[in-house]
C-alpha positions as CSV (number, residue, x, y, z in Angstrom):
1,M,-1.8,-46.3,-25.4
2,G,-5.5,-45.2,-25.1
3,K,-6.9,-42.0,-26.1
4,T,-8.2,-38.7,-24.3
5,K,-11.9,-38.2,-25.4
6,N,-11.7,-33.9,-26.2
7,S,-14.3,-32.6,-23.3
8,G,-15.6,-29.9,-25.6
9,L,-15.2,-27.1,-23.6
10,G,-11.9,-25.5,-25.9
11,V,-10.0,-24.4,-23.0
12,G,-7.1,-27.2,-23.3
13,T,-5.5,-29.1,-20.7
14,S,-3.0,-28.1,-17.9
15,G,-0.7,-25.9,-19.2
16,S,-2.3,-25.5,-22.4
17,P,-2.2,-22.4,-24.0
18,Q,-6.1,-22.3,-24.2
19,G,-6.0,-22.8,-20.1
20,S,-4.0,-19.9,-19.6
21,I,-6.0,-17.8,-21.9
22,V,-8.9,-17.9,-19.6
23,Q,-6.9,-17.8,-16.8
24,N,-5.3,-14.5,-17.3
25,N,-8.8,-13.4,-18.5
26,V,-10.4,-14.3,-15.0
27,N,-7.6,-13.0,-13.3
28,I,-8.3,-9.7,-15.2
29,K,-12.1,-10.0,-14.4
30,I,-10.8,-10.1,-10.8
31,E,-7.9,-7.3,-11.1
32,N,-10.3,-4.8,-12.5
33,L,-13.4,-5.6,-9.9
34,I,-11.0,-5.2,-7.0
35,R,-9.8,-2.4,-8.4
36,K,-13.4,-0.9,-9.0
37,N,-14.4,-1.5,-5.1
38,M,-11.4,-0.2,-4.2
39,L,-12.1,3.1,-6.3
40,K,-15.3,3.2,-4.9
41,L,-14.1,3.7,-1.2
42,L,-12.8,6.6,-2.3
43,D,-15.7,8.0,-4.5
44,I,-17.8,6.6,-0.3
45,A,-14.8,9.0,1.6
46,G,-16.0,12.0,-1.3
47,V,-12.0,12.4,-2.5
48,K,-10.7,13.9,-5.6
49,Y,-8.6,11.7,-7.0
50,N,-7.5,10.2,-10.6
51,P,-8.4,6.6,-11.0
52,D,-5.6,6.2,-13.5
53,N,-2.8,7.4,-10.8
54,V,-4.3,5.5,-7.9
55,L,-2.0,2.7,-6.8
56,F,-3.8,1.4,-4.0
57,V,-6.6,1.9,-1.4
58,I,-6.2,-0.2,2.0
59,K,-7.6,0.3,5.5
60,D,-4.8,-0.2,8.1
61,I,-5.6,-1.5,11.4
62,S,-7.0,1.3,13.1
63,N,-10.0,1.4,10.2
64,Q,-7.7,4.8,8.2
65,L,-8.3,4.9,4.5
66,I,-5.1,4.8,3.0
67,W,-4.3,5.5,-0.6
68,L,-1.2,6.0,-2.5
69,E,-1.3,7.7,-5.8
70,S,1.7,7.7,-8.6
71,G,2.7,11.2,-7.6
72,D,5.4,13.7,-8.5
73,E,8.8,14.4,-6.6
74,N,6.7,16.0,-4.0
75,V,4.1,13.2,-2.8
76,G,3.3,10.1,-3.3
77,L,5.4,6.7,-4.6
78,F,7.4,8.7,-6.8
79,H,8.2,11.2,-4.2
80,I,9.1,7.8,-1.9
81,K,11.1,6.7,-4.5
82,A,13.4,9.6,-5.5
83,R,13.8,10.1,-1.9
84,H,13.8,7.1,0.0
85,S,14.2,4.3,-2.0
86,R,18.0,3.9,-0.8
87,E,16.8,3.4,2.8
88,F,14.3,1.5,2.0
89,Q,17.2,-1.2,0.3
90,E,19.5,-0.4,3.4
91,K,17.2,-0.8,6.4
92,Y,14.6,-3.7,4.3
93,G,16.5,-5.0,1.4
94,I,13.5,-3.8,-0.6
95,K,14.0,-2.6,-4.1
96,S,12.8,0.7,-5.3
97,E,10.0,-1.4,-8.1
98,N,9.2,-2.9,-5.1
99,I,8.0,-0.6,-2.6
100,A,4.1,0.3,-3.2
101,E,3.9,-3.5,-2.7
102,H,5.8,-3.4,0.3
103,L,3.7,-0.3,1.9
104,K,0.7,-1.9,0.8
105,S,1.8,-4.9,3.1
106,F,3.3,-3.0,6.3
107,I,0.3,-0.7,6.6
108,T,-2.1,-3.6,6.5
109,T,-0.6,-6.1,8.9
110,G,1.8,-3.8,11.2
111,K,1.2,-2.4,14.2
112,L,0.4,1.3,14.4
113,E,2.5,2.7,17.2
114,Y,0.9,6.1,16.9
115,S,-1.4,8.7,15.0
116,I,-0.7,12.4,15.5
117,I,-1.9,15.4,13.5
118,V,1.1,17.5,12.5
119,K,1.0,20.4,10.4
120,K,3.7,20.3,7.7
121,N,3.6,23.4,4.6
122,G,0.3,24.7,5.8
123,N,-1.1,20.8,5.0
124,E,-2.7,19.4,8.1
125,G,-2.4,15.3,8.3
126,Y,-1.1,12.3,10.1
127,E,2.1,11.1,11.2
128,R,2.0,8.0,11.9
129,L,4.6,4.9,13.1
130,Y,4.0,1.5,12.3
131,S,6.1,-1.5,13.7
132,K,6.6,-5.3,12.7
133,N,8.1,-8.0,14.4
134,G,8.3,-5.6,17.4
135,K,11.4,-3.3,15.6
136,Y,10.3,-2.9,12.0
137,Y,9.6,0.7,11.7
138,L,7.8,3.2,9.2
139,L,7.1,6.5,9.4
140,T,3.9,7.9,7.4
141,G,2.9,10.9,6.4
142,V,-0.7,10.5,5.5
143,G,-2.9,13.3,4.7
144,K,-6.7,14.5,6.4
145,N,-8.2,12.5,2.9
146,G,-5.9,9.5,3.4
147,F,-3.8,10.3,0.7
148,L,-0.2,8.8,1.6
149,V,2.5,11.9,1.0
150,S,5.3,9.9,2.2
151,A,6.9,6.6,4.2
152,Y,10.5,6.5,5.1
153,P,12.1,4.0,7.7
154,V,13.3,5.3,10.3
155,K,16.3,3.4,12.9
156,E,15.1,1.3,16.2
157,K,16.1,4.9,18.4
158,T,14.4,7.5,16.7
159,A,11.0,5.3,16.7
160,K,11.3,4.6,20.4
161,T,12.0,8.4,20.7
162,L,9.2,8.8,18.9
163,I,6.8,6.6,20.6
164,K,8.1,7.6,23.9
165,R,7.3,11.4,22.7
166,N,3.6,10.5,21.5
167,A,3.0,7.7,24.8
168,K,-0.5,10.1,25.6
169,W,-1.6,9.0,21.9
170,K,-4.5,6.5,22.8
171,K,-5.6,4.1,20.2
172,K,-9.5,4.5,19.3
């Protein structure tokens, strides 16, 4: 059998430890760049935030900036998991550790059924209802600055009632 000449690049062959290290370094650089650009959107919007707590920054179909922080018992991912993880599991089959990624995907690809301004606990924000595949409903509470306060699945009957009640809402 013939010998293979080493290219001298020092990255090894496919599946080698050196190749894995290089790929991991590339992935880390890409993730850091994405994170930097994500946080820049919050800076441009003039939002106050702790960069260590931001899990994602996205725009939905209406171009609304929406961002999720780790949060606490009242807001953010901690609140969503504490109050609604069972509902996500039962309705969507989503495990608690996958809720953030599910929200990110759902909000960016789902259909926005309505978005209205509501006042809760003295704070104004948006109540937004998203659907997917015609039936898949997710109700969110989003602060005026785009902060995702809460999100939870709603039953189809409830969603249809909410859509009918907010029929005057016009998509921009």
